Backbone and ligand atoms as CSV (ligand in chain L), in Angstrom:
chain,resi,resn,atom,element,x,y,z
A,1,MET,N,N,133.239,70.497,97.766
A,1,MET,CA,C,133.138,70.282,96.212
A,1,MET,C,C,134.031,71.476,95.562
A,2,LYS,N,N,135.006,71.253,94.741
A,2,LYS,CA,C,135.762,72.246,94.311
A,2,LYS,C,C,135.057,72.810,93.038
A,3,CYS,N,N,135.349,74.130,92.743
A,3,CYS,CA,C,134.721,74.785,91.695
A,3,CYS,C,C,135.317,74.222,90.348
A,4,PRO,N,N,134.516,73.982,89.239
A,4,PRO,CA,C,135.310,73.281,88.141
A,4,PRO,C,C,135.927,74.328,87.341
A,5,PHE,N,N,135.684,75.656,87.557
A,5,PHE,CA,C,136.281,76.898,86.773
A,5,PHE,C,C,137.529,77.273,87.475
A,6,CYS,N,N,137.596,77.529,88.675
A,6,CYS,CA,C,138.910,78.150,89.377
A,6,CYS,C,C,139.441,77.198,90.365
A,7,ARG,N,N,138.802,75.972,90.605
A,7,ARG,CA,C,139.439,74.979,91.521
A,7,ARG,C,C,139.334,75.467,92.930
A,8,SER,N,N,138.541,76.626,93.285
A,8,SER,CA,C,138.522,76.966,94.752
A,8,SER,C,C,137.592,76.044,95.427
A,9,SER,N,N,137.937,75.870,96.630
A,9,SER,CA,C,137.050,74.927,97.484
A,9,SER,C,C,135.901,75.665,98.350
A,10,GLN,N,N,135.859,76.892,98.000
A,10,GLN,CA,C,134.939,77.812,98.620
A,10,GLN,C,C,133.688,77.732,97.776
A,11,THR,N,N,132.738,76.854,97.860
A,11,THR,CA,C,131.561,76.861,97.088
A,11,THR,C,C,130.421,76.680,97.919
A,12,GLU,N,N,129.200,77.172,97.552
A,12,GLU,CA,C,127.927,76.898,98.459
A,12,GLU,C,C,126.896,76.414,97.614
A,13,VAL,N,N,125.970,75.753,98.323
A,13,VAL,CA,C,124.726,75.234,97.680
A,13,VAL,C,C,123.663,76.116,97.722
A,14,TYR,N,N,122.958,76.472,96.664
A,14,TYR,CA,C,121.842,77.381,96.779
A,14,TYR,C,C,120.501,76.938,96.533
A,15,ASN,N,N,120.582,75.695,95.809
A,15,ASN,CA,C,119.404,74.974,95.478
A,15,ASN,C,C,119.339,73.639,95.291
A,16,THR,N,N,118.442,72.750,95.922
A,16,THR,CA,C,118.693,71.191,96.060
A,16,THR,C,C,117.108,70.818,95.669
A,17,ARG,N,N,117.213,69.698,94.855
A,17,ARG,CA,C,115.894,69.135,94.685
A,17,ARG,C,C,116.161,67.561,94.060
A,18,ALA,N,N,115.165,66.738,94.277
A,18,ALA,CA,C,115.305,65.388,93.693
A,18,ALA,C,C,114.946,65.486,92.301
A,19,THR,N,N,115.466,64.574,91.476
A,19,THR,CA,C,115.218,64.446,90.349
A,19,THR,C,C,113.966,63.697,89.956
A,20,LYS,N,N,113.232,63.866,88.826
A,20,LYS,CA,C,111.909,63.315,88.598
A,20,LYS,C,C,111.573,62.033,89.182
A,21,PHE,N,N,112.375,61.066,89.159
A,21,PHE,CA,C,112.012,59.687,89.657
A,21,PHE,C,C,112.841,59.582,91.277
A,22,ALA,N,N,113.193,60.524,91.632
A,22,ALA,CA,C,113.839,60.529,93.018
A,22,ALA,C,C,115.084,59.705,93.228
A,23,THR,N,N,115.735,59.254,92.020
A,23,THR,CA,C,116.899,58.363,92.220
A,23,THR,C,C,118.066,59.128,92.171
A,24,GLN,N,N,118.051,60.575,91.998
A,24,GLN,CA,C,119.388,61.345,92.296
A,24,GLN,C,C,118.714,62.751,92.908
A,25,ILE,N,N,119.915,63.385,93.545
A,25,ILE,CA,C,119.643,64.720,94.149
A,25,ILE,C,C,120.439,65.749,93.335
A,26,TRP,N,N,119.686,66.714,92.924
A,26,TRP,CA,C,120.213,67.736,91.939
A,26,TRP,C,C,120.657,68.909,92.966
A,27,ARG,N,N,121.874,69.338,92.744
A,27,ARG,CA,C,122.010,70.690,93.613
A,27,ARG,C,C,122.766,71.727,92.608
A,28,ARG,N,N,122.433,72.812,92.967
A,28,ARG,CA,C,122.970,73.903,92.244
A,28,ARG,C,C,123.899,74.658,93.149
A,29,ARG,N,N,125.119,74.803,92.828
A,29,ARG,CA,C,126.282,75.463,93.647
A,29,ARG,C,C,126.722,76.701,92.981
A,30,ARG,N,N,127.259,77.477,93.933
A,30,ARG,CA,C,127.998,78.769,93.389
A,30,ARG,C,C,129.363,78.913,93.964
A,31,CYS,N,N,130.351,79.335,93.267
A,31,CYS,CA,C,131.631,79.555,93.751
A,31,CYS,C,C,131.741,80.896,94.381
A,32,LEU,N,N,132.213,80.739,95.634
A,32,LEU,CA,C,132.486,82.104,96.224
A,32,LEU,C,C,133.638,82.884,95.795
A,33,SER,N,N,134.621,82.378,94.994
A,33,SER,CA,C,135.675,83.057,94.539
A,33,SER,C,C,135.410,83.561,93.292
A,34,CYS,N,N,134.974,82.722,92.222
A,34,CYS,CA,C,134.946,83.340,90.815
A,34,CYS,C,C,133.351,83.782,90.475
A,35,HIS,N,N,132.283,83.124,91.337
A,35,HIS,CA,C,130.874,83.403,91.298
A,35,HIS,C,C,130.321,82.682,90.167
A,36,GLU,N,N,131.095,81.746,89.587
A,36,GLU,CA,C,130.434,80.893,88.655
A,36,GLU,C,C,129.328,79.888,89.275
A,37,GLY,N,N,128.358,79.483,88.504
A,37,GLY,CA,C,127.468,78.616,89.064
A,37,GLY,C,C,127.703,77.178,88.432
A,38,PHE,N,N,127.529,76.029,89.020
A,38,PHE,CA,C,127.583,74.794,88.487
A,38,PHE,C,C,126.633,73.850,89.087
A,39,THR,N,N,126.360,72.508,88.463
A,39,THR,CA,C,125.396,71.600,89.137
A,39,THR,C,C,126.066,70.392,89.318
A,40,THR,N,N,125.722,69.724,90.613
A,40,THR,CA,C,126.263,68.464,90.868
A,40,THR,C,C,124.923,67.404,90.989
A,41,TYR,N,N,125.111,66.283,90.789
A,41,TYR,CA,C,124.123,65.139,90.984
A,41,TYR,C,C,124.687,64.111,92.151
A,42,GLU,N,N,123.819,63.912,93.109
A,42,GLU,CA,C,124.406,62.833,93.897
A,42,GLU,C,C,123.295,61.544,93.648
A,43,ALA,N,N,123.947,60.478,93.373
A,43,ALA,CA,C,123.313,59.256,93.080
A,43,ALA,C,C,123.875,58.049,93.995
A,44,ALA,N,N,122.778,57.166,94.286
A,44,ALA,CA,C,123.098,56.052,95.136
A,44,ALA,C,C,124.401,55.393,94.173
A,45,ASP,N,N,125.381,54.582,94.869
A,45,ASP,CA,C,126.438,53.845,94.089
A,45,ASP,C,C,125.898,52.560,93.951
A,46,LEU,N,N,125.677,52.333,92.737
A,46,LEU,CA,C,125.238,50.879,92.517
A,46,LEU,C,C,126.193,49.853,91.934
A,47,GLY,N,N,127.483,50.168,92.323
A,47,GLY,CA,C,128.552,49.306,92.106
A,47,GLY,C,C,128.530,47.937,92.575
A,48,PHE,N,N,127.701,47.733,93.627
A,48,PHE,CA,C,127.475,46.333,94.029
A,48,PHE,C,C,126.566,45.487,93.235
A,49,LEU,N,N,125.854,46.080,92.270
A,49,LEU,CA,C,125.026,45.188,91.211
A,49,LEU,C,C,125.963,44.508,90.198
A,50,GLN,N,N,125.713,43.381,89.802
A,50,GLN,CA,C,126.372,42.565,88.852
A,50,GLN,C,C,125.395,42.293,87.827
A,51,VAL,N,N,125.959,42.166,86.543
A,51,VAL,CA,C,124.965,41.832,85.436
A,51,VAL,C,C,125.535,40.542,84.798
A,52,ARG,N,N,124.713,39.630,84.763
A,52,ARG,CA,C,125.256,38.307,84.212
A,52,ARG,C,C,124.573,38.226,82.656
A,53,ALA,N,N,125.467,37.760,81.853
A,53,ALA,CA,C,125.055,37.789,80.351
A,53,ALA,C,C,124.672,36.305,80.041
A,54,GLN,N,N,123.913,36.309,78.752
A,54,GLN,CA,C,123.436,34.904,78.479
A,54,GLN,C,C,124.646,33.757,78.574
A,55,ASN,N,N,125.875,34.220,78.131
A,55,ASN,CA,C,126.925,33.348,78.147
A,55,ASN,C,C,127.547,33.141,79.462
A,56,ALA,N,N,126.896,33.449,80.373
A,56,ALA,CA,C,127.310,33.303,81.795
A,56,ALA,C,C,128.572,34.203,82.213
A,57,SER,N,N,128.856,35.070,81.483
A,57,SER,CA,C,130.067,36.059,81.864
A,57,SER,C,C,129.300,37.130,82.755
A,58,GLN,N,N,130.075,37.752,83.770
A,58,GLN,CA,C,129.400,38.746,84.723
A,58,GLN,C,C,130.257,39.822,84.840
A,59,GLY,N,N,129.623,41.056,85.089
A,59,GLY,CA,C,130.430,42.191,84.998
A,59,GLY,C,C,129.590,43.050,85.765
A,60,PRO,N,N,130.390,44.302,86.291
A,60,PRO,CA,C,129.607,45.295,87.141
A,60,PRO,C,C,128.372,45.904,86.428
A,61,TYR,N,N,127.408,46.282,86.889
A,61,TYR,CA,C,126.364,47.198,86.434
A,61,TYR,C,C,127.076,48.512,85.973
A,62,SER,N,N,126.551,49.072,84.709
A,62,SER,CA,C,127.004,50.516,84.467
A,62,SER,C,C,125.754,51.120,83.981
A,63,ARG,N,N,125.566,52.208,84.578
A,63,ARG,CA,C,124.397,53.157,84.299
A,63,ARG,C,C,124.705,53.838,82.944
A,64,ALA,N,N,125.956,54.039,82.564
A,64,ALA,CA,C,126.376,54.591,81.147
A,64,ALA,C,C,125.925,53.554,80.072
A,65,ARG,N,N,126.210,52.318,80.410
A,65,ARG,CA,C,125.795,51.332,79.419
A,65,ARG,C,C,124.368,51.137,79.238
A,66,LEU,N,N,123.651,51.188,80.393
A,66,LEU,CA,C,122.263,51.126,80.309
A,66,LEU,C,C,121.672,52.256,79.475
A,67,TYR,N,N,122.219,53.651,79.743
A,67,TYR,CA,C,121.837,54.724,79.184
A,67,TYR,C,C,122.024,54.694,77.732
A,68,SER,N,N,123.378,54.243,77.284
A,68,SER,CA,C,123.598,54.157,75.709
A,68,SER,C,C,122.683,53.060,75.007
A,69,GLY,N,N,122.338,52.007,75.825
A,69,GLY,CA,C,121.377,50.968,75.260
A,69,GLY,C,C,120.065,51.564,74.929
A,70,ILE,N,N,119.700,52.437,75.814
A,70,ILE,CA,C,118.298,52.917,75.856
A,70,ILE,C,C,118.252,54.015,74.695
A,71,ALA,N,N,119.306,54.742,74.763
A,71,ALA,CA,C,119.352,56.008,73.724
A,71,ALA,C,C,119.406,55.463,72.223
A,72,ALA,N,N,120.198,54.256,72.155
A,72,ALA,CA,C,120.038,53.572,70.719
A,72,ALA,C,C,118.861,53.332,70.221
A,73,ALA,N,N,117.886,53.196,71.157
A,73,ALA,CA,C,116.372,52.651,70.514
A,73,ALA,C,C,115.599,53.934,70.126
A,74,PHE,N,N,116.115,55.183,70.421
A,74,PHE,CA,C,115.337,56.309,69.946
A,74,PHE,C,C,115.930,56.769,68.658
A,75,GLU,N,N,115.008,57.157,67.769
A,75,GLU,CA,C,115.439,57.825,66.490
A,75,GLU,C,C,116.399,59.006,67.044
A,76,PRO,N,N,117.498,59.398,66.239
A,76,PRO,CA,C,118.366,60.351,66.628
A,76,PRO,C,C,117.642,61.701,66.755
A,77,ALA,N,N,116.705,61.981,65.955
A,77,ALA,CA,C,115.994,63.361,66.131
A,77,ALA,C,C,115.167,63.495,67.357
A,78,LYS,N,N,114.756,62.100,67.958
A,78,LYS,CA,C,113.911,62.157,69.233
A,78,LYS,C,C,114.565,61.841,70.374
A,79,ALA,N,N,115.990,61.665,70.246
A,79,ALA,CA,C,116.596,61.125,71.351
A,79,ALA,C,C,117.045,62.450,72.375
A,80,ASP,N,N,116.043,62.830,72.961
A,80,ASP,CA,C,116.018,63.867,73.980
A,80,ASP,C,C,116.604,63.328,75.351
A,81,SER,N,N,117.703,63.747,75.823
A,81,SER,CA,C,118.289,63.327,77.110
A,81,SER,C,C,117.497,63.276,78.153
A,82,THR,N,N,116.656,64.265,78.187
A,82,THR,CA,C,115.693,64.254,79.618
A,82,THR,C,C,114.907,63.026,79.520
A,83,ILE,N,N,114.518,62.810,78.231
A,83,ILE,CA,C,113.533,61.489,78.332
A,83,ILE,C,C,114.349,60.263,78.520
A,84,ILE,N,N,115.595,60.133,77.760
A,84,ILE,CA,C,116.407,59.097,78.080
A,84,ILE,C,C,116.800,58.944,79.393
A,85,ASP,N,N,117.134,59.972,80.054
A,85,ASP,CA,C,117.451,59.834,81.541
A,85,ASP,C,C,116.270,59.407,82.400
A,86,ALA,N,N,115.088,59.781,82.131
A,86,ALA,CA,C,114.013,59.469,82.777
A,86,ALA,C,C,113.615,57.998,82.728
A,87,VAL,N,N,113.782,57.388,81.391
A,87,VAL,CA,C,113.598,56.053,81.119
A,87,VAL,C,C,114.782,55.224,81.928
A,88,THR,N,N,115.996,55.710,81.906
A,88,THR,CA,C,117.218,55.101,82.707
A,88,THR,C,C,116.911,55.066,84.125
A,89,ASP,N,N,116.338,56.266,84.723
A,89,ASP,CA,C,116.102,56.261,86.111
A,89,ASP,C,C,114.922,55.433,86.503
A,90,THR,N,N,113.778,55.020,85.608
A,90,THR,CA,C,112.786,54.347,85.908
A,90,THR,C,C,113.332,52.887,85.865
A,91,VAL,N,N,114.103,52.547,84.772
A,91,VAL,CA,C,114.706,51.176,84.912
A,91,VAL,C,C,115.558,50.996,85.932
A,92,GLU,N,N,116.383,51.654,86.324
A,92,GLU,CA,C,117.330,51.461,87.463
A,92,GLU,C,C,116.581,51.318,88.727
A,93,SER,N,N,115.511,52.056,88.770
A,93,SER,CA,C,114.579,51.916,90.205
A,93,SER,C,C,113.997,50.592,90.094
A,94,LYS,N,N,113.695,50.053,88.889
A,94,LYS,CA,C,112.954,48.635,88.954
A,94,LYS,C,C,113.822,47.607,89.127
A,95,LEU,N,N,115.242,47.828,88.599
A,95,LEU,CA,C,116.298,46.893,88.866
A,95,LEU,C,C,116.560,46.689,90.353
A,96,LEU,N,N,116.517,47.835,91.102
A,96,LEU,CA,C,116.801,47.790,92.636
A,96,LEU,C,C,115.711,47.243,93.288
A,97,ASP,N,N,114.425,47.227,92.716
A,97,ASP,CA,C,113.213,46.618,93.354
A,97,ASP,C,C,113.186,45.075,93.086
A,98,LEU,N,N,114.298,44.650,92.477
A,98,LEU,CA,C,114.456,43.178,92.394
A,98,LEU,C,C,115.155,42.683,93.590
A,99,LYS,N,N,115.863,43.502,94.293
A,99,LYS,CA,C,116.515,43.339,95.568
A,99,LYS,C,C,117.343,42.030,95.307
A,100,ASN,N,N,117.999,42.074,94.192
A,100,ASN,CA,C,118.982,40.873,93.811
A,100,ASN,C,C,120.304,41.490,93.359
A,101,PRO,N,N,121.463,41.277,94.163
A,101,PRO,CA,C,122.726,41.992,93.620
A,101,PRO,C,C,123.060,41.354,92.092
A,102,ILE,N,N,122.607,40.227,91.731
A,102,ILE,CA,C,122.955,39.805,90.368
A,102,ILE,C,C,121.770,39.797,89.447
A,103,ILE,N,N,121.954,40.532,88.375
A,103,ILE,CA,C,120.702,40.667,87.362
A,103,ILE,C,C,121.140,39.891,86.340
A,104,VAL,N,N,120.220,39.299,85.662
A,104,VAL,CA,C,120.339,38.687,84.387
A,104,VAL,C,C,120.081,39.714,83.146
A,105,SER,N,N,121.012,39.707,82.112
A,105,SER,CA,C,120.784,40.666,81.080
A,105,SER,C,C,119.329,40.526,80.477
A,106,ASP,N,N,118.847,39.361,80.319
A,106,ASP,CA,C,117.385,39.162,79.737
A,106,ASP,C,C,116.393,39.948,80.693
A,107,GLN,N,N,116.761,40.094,82.069
A,107,GLN,CA,C,115.675,40.742,82.830
A,107,GLN,C,C,115.702,42.151,82.667
A,108,ILE,N,N,116.956,42.635,82.348
A,108,ILE,CA,C,117.225,44.142,82.041
A,108,ILE,C,C,116.528,44.540,80.739
A,109,ALA,N,N,116.684,43.553,79.729
A,109,ALA,CA,C,115.999,43.823,78.585
A,109,ALA,C,C,114.441,43.948,78.618
A,110,ALA,N,N,113.967,42.873,79.462
A,110,ALA,CA,C,112.591,42.832,79.527
A,110,ALA,C,C,111.906,44.113,80.274
A,111,ILE,N,N,112.835,44.733,81.484
A,111,ILE,CA,C,112.441,45.992,82.037
A,111,ILE,C,C,112.469,47.198,81.214
A,112,ILE,N,N,113.491,47.084,80.402
A,112,ILE,CA,C,113.573,48.122,79.541
A,112,ILE,C,C,112.519,48.289,78.562
A,113,LEU,N,N,112.126,47.015,77.979
A,113,LEU,CA,C,110.814,47.129,77.014
A,113,LEU,C,C,109.665,47.570,77.639
A,114,ALA,N,N,109.331,47.088,78.891
A,114,ALA,CA,C,108.174,47.390,79.622
A,114,ALA,C,C,108.109,48.818,79.831
A,115,THR,N,N,109.275,49.337,80.254
A,115,THR,CA,C,109.308,50.977,80.448
A,115,THR,C,C,109.215,51.637,79.229
A,116,LEU,N,N,109.907,51.345,78.106
A,116,LEU,CA,C,109.898,52.047,76.828
A,116,LEU,C,C,108.429,52.122,76.322
A,117,LYS,N,N,107.826,51.098,76.429
A,117,LYS,CA,C,106.321,50.992,75.882
A,117,LYS,C,C,105.603,52.189,76.362
A,118,HIS,N,N,105.776,52.590,77.608
A,118,HIS,CA,C,105.018,53.696,78.134
A,118,HIS,C,C,105.521,55.068,77.771
A,119,PHE,N,N,106.830,55.157,77.343
A,119,PHE,CA,C,107.400,56.336,76.938
A,119,PHE,C,C,107.303,56.733,75.354
A,120,ASP,N,N,107.557,55.737,74.696
A,120,ASP,CA,C,107.684,55.872,73.137
A,120,ASP,C,C,107.717,54.566,72.496
A,121,THR,N,N,106.622,54.336,71.742
A,121,THR,CA,C,106.272,53.196,70.877
A,121,THR,C,C,107.334,52.776,69.911
A,122,SER,N,N,107.911,53.747,69.237
A,122,SER,CA,C,108.666,53.487,68.273
A,122,SER,C,C,110.009,53.117,68.710
A,123,ALA,N,N,110.515,53.776,69.941
A,123,ALA,CA,C,111.431,53.158,70.701
A,123,ALA,C,C,111.549,51.734,71.146
A,124,PHE,N,N,110.213,51.504,71.629
A,124,PHE,CA,C,110.017,50.186,72.173
A,124,PHE,C,C,110.183,49.105,71.081
A,125,LEU,N,N,109.532,49.377,69.955
A,125,LEU,CA,C,109.789,48.458,68.716
A,125,LEU,C,C,111.349,48.343,68.135
A,126,ARG,N,N,111.826,49.561,68.171
A,126,ARG,CA,C,113.364,49.441,67.910
A,126,ARG,C,C,114.206,48.652,68.726
A,127,TYR,N,N,114.030,48.663,70.133
A,127,TYR,CA,C,114.610,47.964,71.168
A,127,TYR,C,C,114.248,46.525,70.856
A,128,LEU,N,N,113.178,46.186,70.761
A,128,LEU,CA,C,112.675,44.960,70.661
A,128,LEU,C,C,113.267,44.141,69.552
A,129,ALA,N,N,113.244,44.924,68.390
A,129,ALA,CA,C,113.858,44.482,66.974
A,129,ALA,C,C,115.254,44.130,67.219
A,130,SER,N,N,115.890,45.048,67.982
A,130,SER,CA,C,117.384,44.646,68.090
A,130,SER,C,C,117.831,43.820,69.058
A,131,HIS,N,N,117.024,43.444,70.011
A,131,HIS,CA,C,117.447,42.551,71.226
A,131,HIS,C,C,116.682,41.380,71.278
A,132,ALA,N,N,115.492,41.276,70.910
A,132,ALA,CA,C,114.734,39.939,71.029
A,132,ALA,C,C,115.060,39.006,70.019
A,133,ASP,N,N,114.950,37.702,70.084
A,133,ASP,CA,C,115.218,36.682,69.298
A,133,ASP,C,C,114.171,36.557,68.392
A,134,LEU,N,N,114.001,37.137,67.135
A,134,LEU,CA,C,112.760,37.201,66.303
A,134,LEU,C,C,112.842,36.537,65.191
A,135,ARG,N,N,113.032,35.150,65.287
A,135,ARG,CA,C,113.359,34.281,64.004
A,135,ARG,C,C,112.134,34.160,63.094
A,136,SER,N,N,110.824,34.439,63.709
A,136,SER,CA,C,109.669,34.230,62.684
A,136,SER,C,C,108.535,35.361,63.067
A,137,LYS,N,N,107.538,35.444,62.296
A,137,LYS,CA,C,106.414,36.341,62.704
A,137,LYS,C,C,105.679,35.818,63.942
A,138,SER,N,N,105.621,34.475,64.190
A,138,SER,CA,C,104.859,34.057,65.476
A,138,SER,C,C,105.684,34.432,66.669
A,139,GLU,N,N,106.983,34.365,66.497
A,139,GLU,CA,C,107.811,34.811,67.724
A,139,GLU,C,C,107.591,36.283,67.824
A,140,LEU,N,N,107.649,37.093,66.994
A,140,LEU,CA,C,107.271,38.437,67.104
A,140,LEU,C,C,106.095,38.689,67.842
A,141,LYS,N,N,104.945,38.067,67.384
A,141,LYS,CA,C,103.638,38.181,67.968
A,141,LYS,C,C,103.757,37.747,69.496
A,142,ARG,N,N,104.347,36.770,69.674
A,142,ARG,CA,C,104.602,36.139,71.024
A,142,ARG,C,C,105.245,37.352,72.007
A,143,GLN,N,N,106.410,37.726,71.466
A,143,GLN,CA,C,107.055,38.871,72.116
A,143,GLN,C,C,106.243,39.935,72.497
A,144,LEU,N,N,105.520,40.450,71.425
A,144,LEU,CA,C,104.634,41.563,71.548
A,144,LEU,C,C,103.592,41.411,72.519
A,145,LYS,N,N,103.096,40.180,72.618
A,145,LYS,CA,C,102.205,39.919,73.774
A,145,LYS,C,C,102.530,40.017,75.078
A,146,ASN,N,N,103.846,39.894,75.325
A,146,ASN,CA,C,104.374,39.917,76.519
A,146,ASN,C,C,104.442,41.241,77.219
A,147,TYR,N,N,104.239,42.350,76.257
A,147,TYR,CA,C,104.434,43.738,76.839
A,147,TYR,C,C,103.166,44.671,76.697
L,1,ZN,ZN,ZN,135.334,79.318,90.977
């Protein structure tokens, strides 16, 4: 791993730990040339996962897209990247638990909602309001009962 500051390849790892939900490995490295420190993350490559949308189009899974969808549910003042990362990690591990290389976008939305409910009620409601098909009050009640 090259140093991002001086591009030297002489770096060493001096601290390693799993992230909160153990989906990533965090490593603290030090450059032996310029002595700057930097962090790396090691995560499983989920590039084999495909997401199928309602219109049957299919594309590769993207953690960045999942993260920004979750981030959008939080009020800007409460959008703490540690919490959004934790929600993203939880959703990602639940997606892997499905043990299916093709995931339907509705399944992802349902998992995000079930996860958000435990983290932040207002983010849960915002996500539900922007993603569920809520044409009537009774439909909203039905959706709320699901979670
Ligand atoms: Zn360096």
